[in-house]
C-alpha positions in Angstrom: -17.4 -0.6 51.7 -18.2 2.8 53.4 -14.9 3.1 55.3 -12.6 5.3 53.1 -9.5 3.5 54.4 -10.9 0.1 53.4 -11.8 1.4 50.0 -8.3 2.9 49.6 -6.7 -0.4 50.5 -9.1 -2.3 48.3 -8.2 -0.1 45.3 -4.5 -0.5 46.1 -4.7 -4.3 46.3 -6.6 -4.4 43.0 -4.0 -2.1 41.4 -1.1 -4.3 42.6 -2.9 -7.4 41.5 -3.6 -5.9 38.0 0.1 -4.8 37.7 1.4 -8.3 38.6 -1.1 -10.0 36.2 -0.2 -7.6 33.4 3.5 -8.3 34.0 3.0 -12.0 33.9 1.0 -11.7 30.7 3.6 -9.5 29.0 6.4 -11.9 30.1 4.5 -14.9 28.9 3.8 -13.2 25.6 7.5 -12.4 25.1 8.6 -15.8 26.2 6.2 -17.5 23.9 6.5 -15.0 21.1 7.5 -17.5 18.4 4.6 -19.8 19.4 2.2 -16.8 19.2 3.6 -15.9 15.8 3.0 -19.5 14.6 -0.6 -19.4 15.9 -1.2 -16.1 14.1 0.3 -17.4 10.9 -1.9 -20.5 11.1 -5.0 -18.5 11.8 -4.2 -16.1 8.9 -3.8 -19.0 6.5 -7.1 -20.5 7.7 -8.9 -17.2 7.5 -7.3 -16.2 4.2 -10.6 -16.3 2.2 -12.2 -13.9 4.8 -9.1 -11.6 4.6 -9.2 -11.5 0.8 -13.0 -11.0 0.9 -12.8 -8.2 3.4 -10.2 -6.3 1.3 -12.3 -6.8 -1.9 -15.5 -5.7 -0.1 -13.8 -2.6 1.3 -12.4 -1.6 -2.1 -15.8 -2.2 -3.8 -17.9 -0.6 -1.1 -17.9 3.0 -2.7 -19.0 1.7 -6.1 -21.6 -0.5 -4.4 -23.0 2.5 -2.5 -23.1 4.5 -5.8 -24.9 1.8 -7.6 -27.5 1.3 -4.8 -28.2 5.1 -4.7 -28.7 5.2 -8.4 -31.0 2.1 -8.4 -33.0 3.4 -5.5 -33.5 6.7 -7.4 -34.4 5.3 -10.8 -35.9 1.8 -10.3 -39.7 1.5 -10.0 -41.2 1.0 -6.5 -41.8 -2.7 -7.1 -38.1 -3.3 -7.9 -36.5 -1.1 -5.2 -36.3 -4.0 -2.8 -33.8 -5.7 -5.2 -31.6 -2.5 -5.4 -29.2 -3.9 -2.8 -28.6 -7.2 -4.5 -28.3 -5.6 -7.9 -25.8 -3.1 -6.5 -23.6 -5.9 -5.1 -23.8 -7.7 -8.4 -22.9 -4.7 -10.5 -20.1 -3.6 -8.1 -18.6 -7.1 -8.2 -18.9 -7.3 -12.0 -17.4 -3.9 -12.4 -14.4 -4.9 -10.3 -13.9 -8.1 -12.2 -14.3 -6.3 -15.5 -11.7 -3.7 -14.6 -9.2 -6.3 -13.6 -9.9 -8.4 -16.7 -9.5 -5.4 -19.0 -6.2 -4.4 -17.3 -4.9 -8.0 -17.7 -5.9 -8.3 -21.3 -4.5 -4.9 -22.3 -1.3 -4.8 -20.2 0.0 -8.3 -19.4 0.6 -9.5 -23.1 2.5 -6.3 -24.0 4.4 -6.4 -20.7 5.5 -10.0 -21.4 6.6 -9.2 -24.9 8.5 -6.1 -23.7 10.3 -8.1 -21.0 11.2 -10.9 -23.4 12.5 -8.4 -25.9 14.5 -6.6 -23.2 16.0 -9.9 -21.9 17.1 -11.1 -25.3 18.6 -7.8 -26.4 20.0 -6.7 -23.0 23.7 -7.5 -23.7 23.6 -5.7 -27.1 21.9 -2.7 -25.4 24.5 -2.6 -22.6 27.3 -2.6 -25.2 25.6 0.2 -27.1 25.1 2.2 -24.0 28.8 1.8 -23.0 29.8 2.8 -26.5 27.7 5.9 -26.2 29.3 6.7 -22.8 32.8 6.3 -24.3 32.0 8.6 -27.3 30.2 11.2 -25.2 32.1 11.4 -21.9 35.4 9.8 -22.9 37.1 13.2 -22.5 36.2 13.5 -18.9 39.1 12.0 -16.9 37.0 10.5 -14.0 34.6 8.8 -16.4 37.4 7.7 -18.7 39.1 6.0 -15.7 35.9 4.2 -14.8 35.4 3.0 -18.4 39.0 1.8 -18.4 38.4 -0.1 -15.2 35.3 -1.7 -16.5 37.0 -2.8 -19.8 40.0 -4.2 -17.9 37.7 -6.2 -15.5 35.2 -7.2 -18.2 36.8 -10.7 -18.6 36.9 -11.2 -14.8 33.3 -10.1 -14.5 32.3 -12.6 -17.3 34.1 -15.4 -15.5 32.4 -14.5 -12.2 29.0 -14.4 -13.9 29.8 -17.8 -15.5 30.8 -19.3 -12.2 27.7 -17.9 -10.5 25.5 -19.4 -13.2 27.2 -22.8 -13.0 27.6 -23.0 -9.2 24.5 -21.1 -7.9 21.9 -20.6 -10.7 21.9 -24.2 -12.0 21.3 -25.8 -8.6 18.7 -23.2 -7.9 16.9 -23.9 -11.1 17.0 -27.6 -10.4 15.5 -27.2 -7.0 12.9 -24.8 -8.4 11.9 -27.4 -11.0 11.7 -30.1 -8.3 9.5 -27.7 -6.3 7.1 -26.9 -9.1 4.5 -29.2 -7.6 4.5 -27.2 -4.4 4.4 -24.0 -6.4 1.4 -25.2 -8.4 -0.3 -26.2 -5.1 0.4 -22.7 -3.7 -1.1 -21.1 -6.8 -4.2 -23.3 -6.7 -4.6 -22.6 -3.0 -4.4 -18.8 -3.7 -7.0 -19.1 -6.5 -9.2 -21.2 -4.2 -8.9 -18.6 -1.4 -9.5 -15.8 -3.8 -12.7 -17.5 -5.2 -14.0 -18.1 -1.7 -13.0 -14.5 -0.9 -15.2 -13.2 -3.7 -18.1 -15.1 -2.2 -17.3 -13.7 1.2 -17.1 -10.2 -0.4 -20.6 -10.6 -1.8 -22.0 -11.5 1.7 -20.1 -8.6 3.3 -21.4 -6.1 0.7 -24.9 -7.4 0.9 -24.9 -7.2 4.7 -22.7 -4.2 5.2 -25.4 -2.0 6.7 -26.6 -4.7 9.0 -23.1 -5.4 10.3 -22.5 -1.7 10.8 -25.7 -1.4 12.8 -24.8 -4.5 14.9 -21.4 -3.0 15.6 -23.0 0.2 16.8 -25.4 -1.7 19.1 -22.5 -3.8 20.6 -20.4 -0.7 21.3 -23.3 1.2 22.9 -24.3 -1.8 25.0 -20.8 -2.2 26.4 -19.9 1.5 27.0 -21.3 4.6 28.5 -22.8 7.0 25.9 -19.9 9.5 26.1 -17.3 6.7 25.6 -19.5 5.1 22.9 -19.6 8.4 21.0 -15.9 8.7 21.2 -15.3 5.1 20.0 -17.8 5.5 17.1 -16.3 8.9 16.1 -12.8 7.3 16.0 -14.0 4.4 14.0 -15.6 6.8 11.5 -12.4 8.7 11.3 -10.4 5.5 10.6 -12.9 4.6 7.9 -12.6 8.0 6.3 -8.8 7.9 6.5 -8.2 4.5 5.1 -11.1 4.4 2.6 -10.5 7.9 1.3 -6.7 7.6 1.1 -6.4 4.2 -0.4 -9.2 4.7 -3.0 -7.9 8.1 -3.8 -4.3 6.8 -4.2 -5.5 4.1 -6.5 -7.3 6.6 -8.7 -4.3 9.0 -8.6 -1.8 6.2 -9.6 -4.1 5.1 -12.4 -4.2 8.7 -13.8 -0.4 9.0 -13.5 0.1 5.7 -15.3 -2.2 6.7 -18.1 -0.6 10.2 -18.4 2.9 8.6 -18.4 1.8 6.2 -21.2 0.4 9.1 -23.3 3.6 11.1 -22.7 5.9 8.2 -23.5 3.9 7.5 -26.7 4.0 11.2 -27.8 7.7 11.5 -27.1 8.3 8.0 -28.5 10.1 6.7 -25.5 10.9 2.9 -25.8 9.1 0.3 -23.7 6.3 2.8 -23.1 3.8 0.4 -21.6 6.3 -1.3 -19.3 7.6 2.0 -18.1 4.1 3.4 -17.5 3.1 0.3 -15.6 6.2 0.6 -13.3 5.5 4.3 -12.8 1.8 3.8 -12.0 2.3 0.9 -9.7 5.1 2.4 -7.7 3.2 5.7 -7.4 0.9 3.8 -4.9 3.8 4.1 -2.4 3.8 7.5 -0.8 6.9 9.7 -0.8 9.4 7.1 -2.2 7.1 5.8 -5.0 8.1 8.3 -7.7 11.8 7.7 -7.1 11.4 3.9 -6.9 9.6 3.9 -10.3 11.8 6.5 -12.0 15.1 4.7 -11.5 14.4 1.4 -13.4 12.3 3.2 -15.9 15.1 5.5 -16.8 17.6 2.6 -17.1 15.2 0.8 -19.4 15.0 3.8 -21.7 18.7 4.6 -21.5 19.6 1.1 -22.7 17.6 1.8 -25.8 18.5 5.4 -26.3 20.6 7.3 -23.7 19.5 10.8 -24.9 15.8 9.8 -24.6 16.7 8.5 -21.1 17.8 12.0 -20.1 14.7 13.5 -21.6 12.6 11.0 -19.7 14.1 12.2 -16.4 12.8 15.7 -17.2 9.5 14.3 -18.3 9.0 12.2 -15.1 10.0 15.2 -12.9 7.4 17.4 -14.6 4.8 14.6 -14.3 5.5 14.2 -10.6 5.3 17.9 -10.0 1.9 17.8 -11.7 0.9 14.9 -9.5 2.2 16.5 -6.3 0.7 20.0 -6.9 -2.4 19.4 -8.9 -3.7 15.9 -9.3 -2.8 14.5 -5.9 -4.3 17.4 -3.9 -7.4 17.5 -6.1 -8.1 13.8 -5.4 -6.7 13.2 -1.9 -6.6 16.7 -0.5 -4.8 17.0 2.9 -6.5 13.9 4.4 -3.7 12.8 6.7 -2.6 16.0 8.2 0.9 14.5 8.7 4.1 16.4 8.2 6.7 15.1 5.8 8.9 13.9 8.7 6.1 11.6 10.0 5.3 10.4 6.5 8.9 9.4 6.0 9.1 7.8 9.5 5.9 5.8 8.9 7.1 4.5 5.4 10.5 3.4 6.7 9.0 1.7 9.8 6.1 0.0 8.2 8.0 -0.9 5.1 10.7 -2.6 7.2 8.0 -4.5 9.2 5.5 -5.5 6.4 7.2 -4.8 3.1 5.3 -3.3 0.2 1.9 -3.6 1.8 3.2 -1.7 4.8 4.5 1.1 2.7 1.1 1.5 1.0 -1.1 1.5 4.2 1.5 3.2 6.5 0.4 6.8 6.0 -3.3 6.4 6.9 -2.5 4.0 9.7 0.0 6.4 11.2 -2.4 9.3 10.7 -4.9 7.5 12.8 -2.3 6.9 15.6 -1.3 10.5 15.4 -4.9 11.6 15.7 -5.5 9.4 18.8 -2.3 10.7 20.5 -3.3 14.3 19.7 -6.8 13.8 21.3 -5.3 12.1 24.4 -2.9 15.1 24.8 -5.7 17.6 24.5 -7.8 15.6 27.0 -4.9 15.4 29.4 -4.3 19.2 29.2 -8.0 19.9 29.7 -8.1 17.7 32.8 -5.0 19.5 34.3 -6.6 22.8 33.4 -3.7 23.6 31.1 -5.6 23.9 27.8 -3.9 27.3 27.3 -0.8 25.4 26.3 -2.7 23.8 23.4 -4.1 27.2 22.3 -0.6 28.6 22.4 0.7 25.7 20.3 -2.0 26.2 17.8 -1.2 29.9 17.6 2.5 29.2 17.1 1.9 26.4 14.5 -1.4 27.3 12.7 -0.8 24.6 10.0 -1.4 21.9 12.7 -5.0 20.6 12.5 
């Protein structure tokens, strides 16, 4: 096709054909969106063991690499071939041991704390209201609120009683009738988790082989320049997700332990339950400290309102320590995102995928932000307008 006009018409026809095909594909995807969603849900349920195994293997990979490096260093030459298998075994046993110790230490005390809280909650609420009347009864606004609460107490009791009779009882009945399906779901989850652990063993044992195969596939399909770009971006994604999630888990564990030590020293009630709430919610960026502080403060205030106020000061100091010392020391500035984009990512991903989305949203959005930034720089470079990027960097030096 040496004729330039024929070549131009050929490219024009191919562009039109591609645009029409893409439009049909997008229309079909939107029209059959529910069907596609059902297919994806079915595939996710079928591949659940591989999903669980991949998550477990990704979380255990740093410890597996550490064990393998140590074994390669200290094992005799005859046993160095077994370093990989031993590292996988030790990493899996370490993960299981950590989970087992946490369950043995925390779950029984959490259950006893929750049972004690449920049985004594009405009495604690009455005590709290009596303390509010005695302390703030002289404040006109609070006194009017207390009076409204007292005048509507009987109506509130009747509403709660009606709700329990009309809504809660049928719900409990249906729940009891659905215990069989609940037991089946639990057994299915345990089965998927067991198979997932086996999958994790295979993934950890073959992680280097799979990585090398992926590199070969990418380099066989793309030109060297594009292959380097793809591999660099994959390495960035791995550093972002692995470093952020592992660091956030360690950071939250440290905050939970420090919270328990502080609650024990200051003799705050429900110390273990409060520390578990604070540590778990700390996994959520930005909103986590506030989400954990509200129920924890209420739990302590029901026992002792004055200690609840002191707990607010304690948790503020703890979060300042985490935000300025512990968090930066563990995580550093890995994401490079401003507070606005962190907030945007948490709200968006939390609305789409719930708690899991709130946990993974920051590294995921950091990857998207990095890709867009590289595309912008590439576009400016092609248009010979790279001076705009240099000027932007000069005006905003904090931007990476």
